[in-house]
N, C-alpha and C positions, 0 to 999 in steps of 0.2 A: 599692429600690423595682420596679426590673426583675426580680429575684430573684424576687421574690412575686408579682409577677402572671404568671411562666415556672409558677412551683409551682401556683398557683391554676389556672392553664390546664390543666397537667398533671393535677391532681387533677380537676377538672370532664373534661376528656375523659376520663378512666379512669372515671368515675361513669355518664356517659351510657352508654359501651361496655358497660359491664356490665351495664348495663338494658336494651340492647340485645340483647346476646350472650343475656340469661338467658330463654330459651323459656316462653311463656306456659302455664300449664296447659292441656290440650287436652280433659280432662272432668273435672268434681269429681266426686268421690263422696260420695256420702250414704247411709250406714247409719245403721242401729239401734246405739246405744253399748250397749255389754255389759249385759246385764240380770243380776237374781243368780241365782246358782245355786240348789238346793232348800233346802240348808244354811242359805243369808243369809234364806230367808223368814220372817214374822212367823208366830205362831200362828194369824192368821185367816187369811190368804194358803192356809197348809198345809192349814186345815180344809176351805176352800172350794174348791181345789185339788188336794184329796187324790186323784181318780180321776188324775190326770197324773202323780203322783209318780215311778214308775219309768221317764216318757219326758222328764220336765223337763229334766233335765242335756244332754239330747243335742237337744234344741229348739232351734232358729235362734232368735237374740235378737228379730226382728220378732214370731215365735209367741210367746214366754213375754211381750213388750211387750204382745202382745194379752188375752192371757191373766189378764194382772196387771190391767188395765184391768176386763177383766169381776170380778176377786174386789174390784176397789175400790167397783163397783158393787153385788156382789151384796147386802152388807148393807139397802141402799132397794130392792131387790125385795120385791115382794108375796111370801108365805108360797109359794103354789104356782109362781110365777116362778122361785124355789128351786127348788125340790124338778126341775123341769123341766130346768133348768140343770143340777143334778146329775145328773140321769138320761143328759142328751145329754153330759155329759163321761162318763159312766159308757161310754155307746155306741160313744162318740169312742175311747177310750183302747184297747177291744179290736180298733180295725181295725189292718189292718195298713198298712204305708207305701203300698203300693200302691192299696189300697182308699180312702186318706185322700185322695190325689193324683187318685185319680179323680173323688173326690166335689167338691176343688177345680176339677178342669176343668170340672163339670159347673156349677158355682155361675159360674164365668167364662164360659161360654159362656151361661148363662143372664140373665147382666146385658149382652150383648151384645145382645140381641132387641131388636127394634123392642117398644115399650110394648105396641101390641095382640096380640102375641106372646104378651109374659109374662104377660098376663091371660088368654088362652086356656091356658098350661101348669098358672098357679093355678085355673085351674076346672077341671083336669082332675086335677089332684092332689086338690083337695076333693071330686071324684065319686071319685075312689081310695079315699079314707081315711075316706068314709062308705060301702065296701062290707066287708061280712063279713070276717072275716081268710080264710075260704075261697077266696071269690071273688079277694080282692090275690092269694094263693099262686097262683090261675091265672094270673094276667094275668101274674106275673112269670116263670111255666115257659113262658107262651105266647110268649115273647120279643118281644111288643107294646110293653114298655116302654122298648125300647131306642131306638124310634124319636120320641120327643120333641122333642129339640133340631134335628132336621132339619129344611130347609127345606121346605117342601110340607106341612109338618103343621099347617094352619090349620085355623079353622074350620069350614071346608067338605069338609075330609076327613073320611073314613069314622069314624076311630075318634076326631075329636070328637064326632062326632052322637051315637056308639054311648057312654050313658054309662056303662053296666056293663064296659065293656072300656076305660079310658081309657089313651091310649099315655103312658109315664112311663119315665126313665130306669132302666136298670137298679137304679143305685146310690141313685135316688129312693125306693125300697120299703122304707126304714130310717126308722124319726122323725128319727135324726140330721141329714139331709139336711134336713130344713125348717128347718133355720139355718143350713147350709153359712157364712152370712158369721161367724160365731159363730166356726168353727174355723178360718179363714184365718190 
C-alpha cells in the first residue's frame, strides 16, 4: 500500500514537472496551407487563370488561394465582368515583380487613408480616367501623378482643384491598378 502511494506520488511529481518544464509556444504561426500546383488545377480553373499559368508555380500560397477564390466566383460573374477580369489578369501577368510590389504598396497606402481622403483619391481617379489618352500621358509624364497619397494633397490642394491634371500615383496609370485588391 505504501509502495503504491510512493509510486503514485513519483509519477504525479514527474507529470507535474514535465508540464511545468515544457515551454509554452511564444508565437503561433498561422499560414496558408499549400495550394495546388498548376498541373493539379481542374480545366475550369486553368481556363480562368490562364494568364497566370507561367507564374502560378512560383506564387506564394496566399496569392494562389486568392486567385482560386476568383476562379471559383468567375462562372457567376456577368460576361463584361469576366472580360474585365481576364483583361486585368493579362495586364497583371505582364508586370514585373517590382511593379507588382509597387502596386501592392500603393493599395496598402490607399487602404490606410481616412475615408474623406479616399474619396478625394477616387474623385481624382475618375477625373483622370475621363481624360483623353493624350492628356493622361501628359499627366504621367509631368510627374504630378506621384503625389496622390502624400499628406496635404487634400481637396484644398491645387491639384485637386484642377480637374484636367489630377494627381495620381504613377502606378495608377494602368487599368490594372483599379482593382489592386484582386491581385494582392
